C-alpha positions as CSV (number, residue, x, y, z in Angstrom):
1,M,-56.4,-33.9,-25.1
2,P,-57.9,-31.2,-27.3
3,A,-55.6,-29.8,-30.0
4,H,-55.7,-26.2,-28.7
5,L,-54.7,-27.2,-25.2
6,S,-51.8,-29.2,-26.6
7,A,-50.6,-26.2,-28.5
8,R,-50.7,-23.9,-25.5
9,L,-48.8,-26.5,-23.4
10,C,-46.0,-26.6,-26.1
11,S,-45.8,-22.8,-26.1
12,L,-45.5,-22.7,-22.3
13,V,-42.7,-25.3,-22.3
14,L,-40.9,-23.4,-25.1
15,S,-41.2,-20.1,-23.1
16,L,-39.8,-21.6,-20.0
17,F,-36.9,-23.1,-22.0
18,L,-36.0,-19.6,-23.4
19,I,-36.2,-18.0,-20.0
20,A,-33.9,-20.6,-18.4
21,F,-31.3,-20.9,-21.1
22,A,-31.5,-18.4,-23.8
23,L,-31.9,-15.1,-21.9
24,P,-28.6,-15.3,-20.0
25,A,-26.8,-15.4,-23.3
26,F,-28.3,-11.9,-24.0
27,A,-27.4,-10.3,-20.7
28,G,-26.4,-7.0,-22.4
29,P,-23.2,-5.1,-23.2
30,F,-23.1,-3.5,-19.7
31,E,-23.2,-6.8,-17.9
32,D,-20.6,-8.3,-20.3
33,A,-18.3,-5.4,-19.7
34,V,-18.6,-5.7,-15.9
35,A,-17.9,-9.5,-16.1
36,K,-14.5,-8.7,-17.8
37,F,-13.2,-7.3,-14.5
38,A,-13.2,-10.9,-13.2
39,N,-10.7,-12.1,-15.9
40,D,-7.8,-10.5,-14.1
41,D,-6.3,-9.3,-17.4
42,F,-5.2,-5.7,-17.9
43,S,-6.4,-5.6,-21.5
44,D,-9.9,-6.8,-20.5
45,T,-10.0,-4.3,-17.6
46,E,-9.2,-1.5,-20.0
47,E,-11.9,-2.5,-22.4
48,A,-14.4,-2.8,-19.5
49,I,-13.5,0.7,-18.3
50,G,-14.2,2.2,-21.7
51,A,-17.4,0.3,-22.2
52,I,-18.8,1.1,-18.8
53,A,-17.8,4.8,-19.0
54,G,-19.7,5.1,-22.3
55,S,-22.7,3.0,-21.4
56,G,-24.7,5.8,-19.7
57,N,-25.7,3.3,-16.9
58,A,-26.3,4.8,-13.5
59,L,-23.9,2.2,-12.0
60,A,-21.0,3.4,-14.1
61,F,-19.8,6.1,-11.7
62,P,-19.9,3.9,-8.6
63,I,-18.1,1.1,-10.4
64,I,-15.3,3.2,-11.7
65,S,-14.9,5.1,-8.4
66,A,-14.7,1.7,-6.6
67,L,-12.1,0.6,-9.1
68,Q,-10.0,3.7,-8.4
69,D,-10.3,3.3,-4.6
70,G,-9.6,-0.5,-4.6
71,R,-13.2,-1.3,-3.6
72,L,-14.1,-3.2,-6.8
73,M,-14.0,-7.0,-5.9
74,A,-14.1,-9.8,-8.5
75,D,-14.7,-13.5,-7.9
76,P,-12.8,-15.5,-10.5
77,D,-14.9,-18.6,-9.9
78,S,-18.4,-17.2,-10.3
79,K,-17.2,-14.3,-12.6
80,K,-19.2,-12.0,-10.3
81,V,-18.1,-8.4,-9.6
82,Y,-19.0,-6.5,-6.4
83,V,-18.8,-2.9,-5.3
84,T,-17.9,-2.6,-1.7
85,G,-19.0,0.7,0.0
86,A,-17.2,2.6,2.7
87,D,-19.8,1.4,5.2
88,G,-18.9,-2.2,4.5
89,K,-22.1,-3.0,2.5
90,S,-21.7,-4.5,-1.0
91,I,-23.8,-4.6,-4.2
92,D,-23.6,-6.7,-7.4
93,A,-21.9,-4.4,-9.9
94,A,-23.9,-5.7,-12.8
95,T,-27.4,-5.4,-11.3
96,G,-26.9,-2.9,-8.4
97,Q,-28.7,-5.4,-6.1
98,P,-27.4,-5.6,-2.5
99,V,-25.6,-8.8,-1.5
100,A,-25.2,-10.3,2.0
101,S,-21.4,-10.7,1.7
102,V,-18.6,-10.9,-0.9
103,P,-17.3,-14.4,-1.5
104,D,-14.1,-15.3,0.3
105,G,-12.3,-15.9,-3.0
106,A,-13.0,-12.4,-4.4
107,S,-10.1,-9.9,-4.6
108,A,-9.7,-6.3,-5.6
109,V,-9.4,-5.7,-9.3
110,R,-5.7,-4.9,-10.1
111,L,-4.6,-1.6,-11.8
112,N,-1.3,-0.5,-13.4
113,N,-0.2,3.0,-14.3
114,R,-1.9,3.0,-17.7
115,L,-5.2,1.8,-16.2
116,R,-5.0,4.4,-13.5
117,R,-4.9,7.1,-16.3
118,S,-7.8,5.4,-18.0
119,V,-9.8,5.4,-14.7
120,D,-9.0,9.1,-14.2
121,A,-10.2,9.9,-17.7
122,A,-13.4,7.7,-17.3
123,L,-14.3,9.4,-14.0
124,G,-13.7,12.8,-15.6
125,S,-15.9,12.0,-18.5
126,L,-18.6,10.7,-16.2
127,T,-18.7,13.9,-14.2
128,L,-18.3,16.4,-17.0
129,Q,-22.0,17.1,-17.0
130,S,-22.5,17.2,-13.2
131,P,-24.8,19.9,-11.9
132,D,-22.1,21.0,-9.5
133,L,-19.7,23.6,-11.1
134,S,-16.6,22.6,-9.1
135,T,-17.2,18.9,-10.0
136,R,-17.3,19.8,-13.7
137,L,-14.2,21.9,-13.5
138,Q,-12.3,19.1,-11.6
139,A,-13.5,16.6,-14.1
140,A,-12.3,18.7,-17.1
141,Q,-8.9,19.1,-15.4
142,S,-8.7,15.3,-14.8
143,V,-9.4,14.6,-18.5
144,F,-6.7,17.2,-19.4
145,K,-4.1,15.3,-17.3
146,S,-5.0,11.9,-18.6
147,H,-5.8,13.0,-22.3
148,E,-7.4,9.6,-23.0
149,E,-9.1,9.3,-26.4
150,T,-12.1,7.5,-25.0
151,A,-13.2,10.8,-23.2
152,L,-13.3,12.9,-26.4
153,D,-17.0,12.3,-27.2
154,A,-17.9,13.1,-23.6
155,V,-15.9,16.3,-23.7
156,D,-17.5,17.4,-26.9
157,A,-21.0,16.7,-25.5
158,A,-20.2,18.6,-22.3
159,L,-18.6,21.5,-24.3
160,A,-21.7,21.9,-26.3
161,K,-23.9,22.3,-23.2
162,E,-21.5,24.2,-20.9
163,G,-22.3,27.8,-20.1
164,N,-19.7,28.7,-17.5
165,R,-16.6,30.4,-18.9
166,S,-14.0,28.9,-16.7
167,V,-15.3,25.3,-17.1
168,K,-15.7,25.9,-20.9
169,T,-12.0,27.0,-21.1
170,A,-11.0,23.9,-19.1
171,L,-13.0,21.7,-21.4
172,G,-11.4,23.2,-24.5
173,E,-7.9,22.6,-23.0
174,A,-8.9,19.0,-22.2
175,R,-10.1,18.6,-25.8
176,A,-6.8,20.0,-27.1
177,A,-4.8,17.6,-25.0
178,I,-6.7,14.7,-26.4
179,L,-6.4,15.8,-30.0
180,L,-2.7,16.4,-29.6
181,F,-2.1,12.7,-29.0
182,K,-4.9,11.3,-31.1
183,S,-3.4,9.4,-34.0
184,D,-6.2,10.1,-36.5
185,A,-6.7,13.8,-35.7
186,T,-6.3,16.2,-38.6
187,E,-3.3,18.6,-38.9
188,V,-5.7,21.5,-38.5
189,E,-7.0,20.1,-35.2
190,K,-3.5,19.5,-33.9
191,L,-2.5,23.1,-34.8
192,E,-5.5,24.4,-32.9
193,A,-4.6,22.2,-30.0
194,V,-1.1,23.6,-29.9
195,A,-2.5,27.1,-29.9
196,T,-4.8,26.2,-27.0
197,L,-2.0,24.8,-24.9
198,K,0.2,27.8,-25.7
199,A,-2.6,30.0,-24.4
200,R,-2.7,27.9,-21.2
201,G,1.0,28.4,-20.8
202,D,1.7,26.4,-17.6
203,Q,4.0,23.5,-16.7
204,E,1.4,20.9,-17.6
205,A,0.9,22.4,-21.1
206,L,4.7,22.5,-21.5
207,A,5.0,18.8,-20.5
208,L,2.3,17.8,-23.1
209,L,3.9,19.8,-25.9
210,T,7.4,18.4,-25.2
211,G,6.2,14.8,-25.0
212,M,3.8,14.6,-28.0
213,G,6.2,12.5,-30.2
214,D,6.3,12.5,-34.0
215,Q,4.0,15.0,-35.7
216,P,3.7,16.7,-39.1
217,A,6.3,19.3,-39.8
218,S,3.9,22.2,-39.4
219,V,2.7,20.9,-36.0
220,T,6.3,20.3,-34.8
221,K,7.2,23.9,-35.8
222,A,4.2,25.4,-34.0
223,A,4.9,23.3,-31.0
224,A,8.5,24.4,-30.8
225,S,7.4,28.0,-31.0
226,A,4.8,27.4,-28.3
227,I,7.4,25.7,-26.1
228,G,9.7,28.7,-26.4
229,S,6.9,31.1,-25.6
230,I,5.8,29.1,-22.6
231,Q,9.3,28.8,-21.2
232,S,9.9,32.5,-21.5
233,S,6.6,33.2,-19.8
234,L,7.3,30.7,-17.0
235,A,10.7,32.3,-16.4
236,V,9.0,35.6,-15.8
237,W,6.4,34.0,-13.5
238,S,9.2,32.3,-11.7
239,M,10.8,35.6,-10.9
240,V,7.4,36.9,-9.8
241,Q,7.0,33.9,-7.5
242,N,10.5,34.5,-6.0
243,A,9.6,38.1,-5.5
244,W,6.4,37.0,-3.6
245,Y,8.4,34.6,-1.5
246,G,10.8,37.5,-0.8
247,L,8.0,39.8,0.3
248,S,6.7,37.0,2.5
249,L,10.0,36.5,4.1
250,G,10.5,40.2,4.4
251,S,7.2,40.6,6.2
252,V,8.4,38.0,8.7
253,L,11.7,39.7,9.2
254,L,10.0,43.1,9.5
255,L,7.7,41.8,12.2
256,A,10.5,40.2,14.1
257,A,12.9,43.3,13.7
258,I,10.5,46.2,14.2
259,G,10.5,45.9,18.0
260,L,14.3,45.5,18.0
261,A,14.6,48.7,16.0
262,I,12.7,50.6,18.6
263,T,14.7,49.3,21.6
264,F,18.0,49.5,19.8
265,G,17.4,53.0,18.5
266,V,16.0,54.6,21.6
267,M,18.0,52.8,24.3
268,G,21.2,51.7,22.5
269,V,20.7,48.2,24.0
270,I,21.9,45.1,22.1
271,N,19.0,42.9,23.3
272,M,20.0,39.2,22.5
273,A,16.8,38.1,24.3
274,H,14.6,39.7,21.7
275,G,14.1,36.4,20.0
276,E,12.7,34.9,23.2
277,M,10.0,37.6,23.3
278,V,9.0,36.2,19.9
279,M,9.0,32.7,21.4
280,I,6.8,33.9,24.3
281,G,4.3,35.3,21.9
282,A,4.2,32.0,20.0
283,Y,3.7,30.0,23.2
284,T,0.9,32.4,24.3
285,T,-0.8,31.6,21.1
286,F,-0.4,27.9,21.9
287,V,-1.9,28.3,25.4
288,V,-4.9,30.3,23.9
289,Q,-5.6,27.6,21.4
290,E,-5.4,24.9,24.0
291,V,-7.9,26.6,26.2
292,I,-10.2,27.2,23.2
293,R,-9.9,23.6,22.0
294,T,-10.8,22.2,25.4
295,R,-13.5,24.7,26.5
296,Y,-14.7,26.8,23.6
297,P,-14.1,24.9,20.4
298,G,-16.5,27.1,18.5
299,L,-14.2,30.0,18.9
300,F,-11.2,28.4,17.3
301,D,-11.3,30.6,14.2
302,Y,-11.0,33.6,16.5
303,S,-8.0,32.2,18.4
304,L,-5.4,34.4,16.7
305,L,-7.5,37.5,17.2
306,I,-7.7,36.7,20.9
307,A,-4.0,35.8,21.1
308,V,-2.7,39.0,19.5
309,P,-3.5,41.4,22.4
310,L,-2.6,38.7,25.0
311,A,0.8,38.1,23.4
312,F,1.4,41.8,23.3
313,L,0.6,42.2,27.0
314,V,2.5,39.1,28.2
315,A,5.6,39.8,26.2
316,G,5.4,43.6,27.0
317,A,5.1,43.0,30.7
318,I,8.0,40.6,30.7
319,G,10.0,43.3,28.7
320,V,9.2,46.0,31.3
321,L,10.3,43.6,34.1
322,I,13.6,42.8,32.3
323,E,14.3,46.5,31.8
324,R,13.5,47.5,35.4
325,S,15.4,44.6,36.9
326,I,18.5,44.2,34.6
327,I,18.8,46.6,31.7
328,R,18.6,49.9,33.6
329,F,21.7,49.1,35.5
330,L,23.7,48.5,32.3
331,Y,23.0,51.7,30.2
332,G,26.1,53.0,28.5
333,R,27.8,49.5,28.6
334,P,26.8,47.8,25.3
335,L,29.0,44.8,25.8
336,E,27.6,44.1,29.3
337,T,24.0,44.4,27.9
338,L,24.8,41.9,25.1
339,L,26.2,39.4,27.6
340,A,23.4,39.9,30.1
341,T,20.6,39.5,27.5
342,W,22.3,36.5,26.0
343,G,22.4,34.8,29.3
344,L,18.8,35.9,29.9
345,S,17.8,34.3,26.6
346,L,19.2,31.0,27.8
347,V,17.3,31.3,31.1
348,L,14.0,32.0,29.2
349,Q,14.5,29.1,26.8
350,Q,15.1,26.7,29.7
351,A,12.1,28.1,31.6
352,V,9.9,27.3,28.5
353,R,11.4,23.8,28.2
354,T,10.5,23.2,31.9
355,M,6.9,24.5,31.5
356,F,6.0,23.1,28.0
357,G,8.7,20.5,27.3
358,P,11.4,20.5,24.6
359,T,9.3,19.2,21.7
360,N,7.5,21.3,19.2
361,R,3.9,22.4,20.1
362,E,1.1,22.3,17.6
363,V,-0.6,25.6,16.7
364,G,-3.4,25.2,14.2
365,N,-4.4,27.4,11.3
366,P,-7.8,29.0,11.5
367,S,-10.0,28.2,8.4
368,W,-9.4,31.8,7.0
369,M,-5.7,31.2,7.1
370,S,-5.7,27.8,5.4
371,G,-5.3,26.9,1.8
372,A,-4.0,28.8,-1.2
373,F,-5.1,30.4,-4.5
374,E,-3.6,30.8,-7.9
375,L,-2.8,34.2,-9.4
376,G,-1.6,33.8,-12.9
377,Q,1.2,31.1,-12.7
378,I,2.1,31.8,-9.0
379,T,0.7,30.2,-5.8
380,I,-0.2,32.4,-2.9
381,T,-1.0,30.9,0.5
382,Y,-3.5,32.6,2.7
383,N,-1.4,32.4,5.8
384,R,1.5,34.3,4.2
385,L,-0.8,36.8,2.7
386,W,-2.5,37.5,6.0
387,I,0.9,37.8,7.7
388,L,2.0,40.4,5.1
389,C,-1.2,42.4,5.6
390,F,-0.9,42.1,9.4
391,T,2.7,43.2,9.4
392,L,1.9,46.3,7.3
393,A,-1.0,47.1,9.7
394,V,1.3,46.9,12.7
395,F,3.8,49.1,11.0
396,V,1.2,51.8,10.2
397,I,-0.2,51.7,13.7
398,L,3.3,52.0,15.2
399,L,4.1,54.9,12.9
400,A,0.9,56.6,13.9
401,M,1.6,56.0,17.6
402,L,5.1,57.5,17.3
403,R,3.8,60.6,15.5
404,Y,0.5,61.4,17.2
405,T,0.8,60.2,20.8
406,A,2.7,61.7,23.8
407,L,4.7,58.6,24.3
408,G,5.7,58.6,20.7
409,L,6.8,62.2,20.9
410,E,8.9,61.4,24.1
411,M,10.4,58.4,22.4
412,R,11.5,60.4,19.4
413,A,12.9,63.1,21.6
414,V,14.9,60.6,23.7
415,T,16.1,58.9,20.5
416,Q,17.4,62.2,19.0
417,N,19.0,63.7,22.1
418,R,18.6,62.0,25.5
419,R,20.2,64.8,27.6
420,M,18.1,67.5,26.0
421,A,15.0,65.5,26.5
422,A,15.8,65.0,30.2
423,S,16.5,68.7,30.6
424,M,13.0,69.4,29.1
425,G,11.4,67.3,31.9
426,I,10.9,64.0,30.1
427,A,11.3,61.1,32.4
428,T,13.8,59.2,30.3
429,S,13.8,56.2,32.7
430,R,10.0,55.8,32.3
431,V,10.4,56.2,28.5
432,D,13.1,53.5,28.5
433,A,10.9,51.1,30.4
434,L,7.8,51.7,28.2
435,T,10.0,51.5,25.0
436,F,11.5,48.2,26.0
437,G,8.0,47.0,26.9
438,L,6.6,48.2,23.5
439,G,9.4,46.5,21.6
440,S,9.0,43.3,23.5
441,G,5.2,43.4,23.0
442,I,5.6,43.8,19.2
443,A,8.0,40.9,19.3
444,G,5.2,38.9,21.1
445,I,2.8,39.8,18.2
446,A,5.5,38.6,15.8
447,G,5.4,35.3,17.6
448,V,1.7,35.0,17.0
449,A,2.3,35.3,13.3
450,L,5.3,33.1,13.2
451,S,3.4,30.3,15.0
452,Q,1.4,29.9,11.7
453,I,4.4,29.2,9.5
454,D,7.1,27.9,11.8
455,N,7.5,25.3,14.6
456,V,6.7,26.5,18.0
457,S,9.6,25.4,20.1
458,P,12.0,26.9,22.7
459,N,14.5,27.7,19.9
460,L,12.0,29.6,17.7
461,G,13.4,33.0,18.5
462,Q,17.0,32.0,17.8
463,S,16.1,31.5,14.1
464,Y,15.3,35.2,13.7
465,I,17.5,37.2,16.0
466,I,20.6,37.4,13.7
467,D,18.4,38.3,10.7
468,S,16.6,40.9,12.8
469,F,19.9,42.6,13.7
470,M,21.0,42.6,10.1
471,V,17.7,44.2,9.1
472,V,18.0,46.9,11.7
473,V,21.7,47.7,11.0
474,F,21.1,47.7,7.2
475,G,18.1,49.9,7.3
476,G,19.4,52.4,9.9
477,V,19.3,52.0,13.7
478,G,16.1,53.4,15.1
479,N,14.5,54.3,11.8
480,L,11.2,52.4,11.1
481,W,11.2,53.2,7.4
482,G,14.7,51.9,7.1
483,T,13.6,48.7,8.9
484,L,10.8,48.3,6.4
485,V,13.0,48.8,3.4
486,G,15.8,46.7,4.8
487,A,13.5,43.8,5.7
488,F,11.9,43.6,2.2
489,T,15.2,44.2,0.5
490,L,17.0,41.4,2.4
491,G,13.9,39.1,2.0
492,I,13.8,39.5,-1.8
493,A,17.5,39.3,-2.2
494,N,17.7,36.1,-0.1
495,K,15.0,34.4,-2.2
496,F,16.6,35.3,-5.5
497,L,20.0,34.1,-4.3
498,E,18.8,30.8,-2.8
499,P,18.1,29.0,-6.2
500,V,21.5,30.0,-7.4
501,A,23.8,29.6,-4.4
502,G,21.6,27.5,-2.0
503,A,20.1,28.5,1.3
504,V,23.4,28.5,3.4
505,L,25.6,30.2,0.8
506,G,22.8,32.6,0.0
507,K,22.7,33.8,3.7
508,I,26.5,34.0,3.7
509,A,26.4,36.2,0.6
510,I,23.8,38.4,2.1
511,L,25.9,38.8,5.3
512,V,29.0,39.7,3.2
513,L,27.1,42.3,1.2
514,I,25.8,43.9,4.4
515,I,29.3,44.1,5.8
516,L,30.5,45.7,2.6
517,F,27.6,48.1,2.7
518,I,28.1,49.1,6.3
519,Q,31.7,49.9,5.4
520,K,30.4,52.6,3.1
521,R,27.4,53.7,5.1
522,P,28.0,52.9,8.8
523,R,24.6,54.4,9.8
524,G,22.6,52.3,7.3
525,L,20.2,53.3,4.5
526,F,18.3,55.9,6.6
527,A,20.5,57.4,9.3
528,L,18.7,59.2,12.2
529,K,19.3,62.9,12.4
530,G,19.9,64.9,15.6
531,R,22.7,66.5,17.5
532,A,23.3,63.5,19.8
533,V,23.3,60.9,17.0
534,E,25.5,63.1,14.8
535,A,28.0,63.8,17.5
């Protein structure tokens, strides 16, 4: 055999030997890190998370996401790791190549609380430079919560490239949270971190500052000052949040009581069935949504807009029927009207139970009433905000109707002096029927709004009837402005008393205060004026 052929043959054999035996030993740091997941050791898993997150490999995000969701499978026999997708398909975590099936001996890689924080930090660092703005913001917030040191380089890199102000602020806060707990961070860096967290000023920043452990004296002093400042700020925001809750509750009380104020003021009828008009409005909303769900699902976001006029008409028609068939025979006898309408409320509740069943009925929130947003340090839900706006709109429309329409003029005349109004040719019986229908219709509209924040059941109205009477009596019988002030006053007072005395004792305290107030002002905050009411 020629010498040159012998040399080539030796080279070929040597190359095959290297391919078969030497190359697996140099699989690379990424593959080595992936293989650590198969060791079933928390320390190895933590090292693997850090190495994979900092590798820059395209498979890093799918692997860490699968680990978080329990979809990262490891085979202890072959030391292979697999990513299982939501569709049931699997890939080799080290190579990204699809596999036919995961071995039977493979199991999900285990996590503990510390590793879960590491996973959150790793996912945050991997998505800090995502092209999607909301993804970057969420990633920065995730890193802030975990404050893992391994994410610091990724945060610095993202901070240098970020152009959006809100994301840049979130990244700065995440960096501050990391430096605050970083053992080798300088004193200046820690002081800057404390200042950043003080500027953030929420509960999460307070938790980080109170749990940062031993620090240099200057940092401890700055942290104590920041903690005091944040606590004072949060106390103010807590009062603002309670005030918002009070306005929200007040809007519900106003919507439920405004119809009662009209019927009570004009007719002098103690209508204990007013709550059932609210219930009828809520069930009207349920029926409208059921029809839309089954026949016109594309109109679901408009279901409440359709339900409002229908609830007004249904509840108003039932109110007119009640007035014509029962109430008109009991004028001048308030005790009898109270007993009759109380019995009527039981009849209406049982009728609804027979038609719809005794269980709660589901009334969905349209998309424009779902969710919430942050305003400073308070949370405002869209459904409560829309109900407040809706209540004020109903109030303004009702005021305009009473002031600028013939029916409103007649209602005001009958309210101030029924006999004089009758002598001037006003058909007081017709005004009574329309007034009762109007009050019942507004109660039906209240039911539409309450269906978005309360359970729709036969007992829905009973939860608001007593509060509605308190609002009407406190504000002044028949006075809409008094009803407005009374509803919001009682709502805010109730929400400020609840944290101190509890829900039940808070309501009792409100009731006692109203009783004491009525002793001094029997006609309420805004008493009606007129010869009949003053007589």
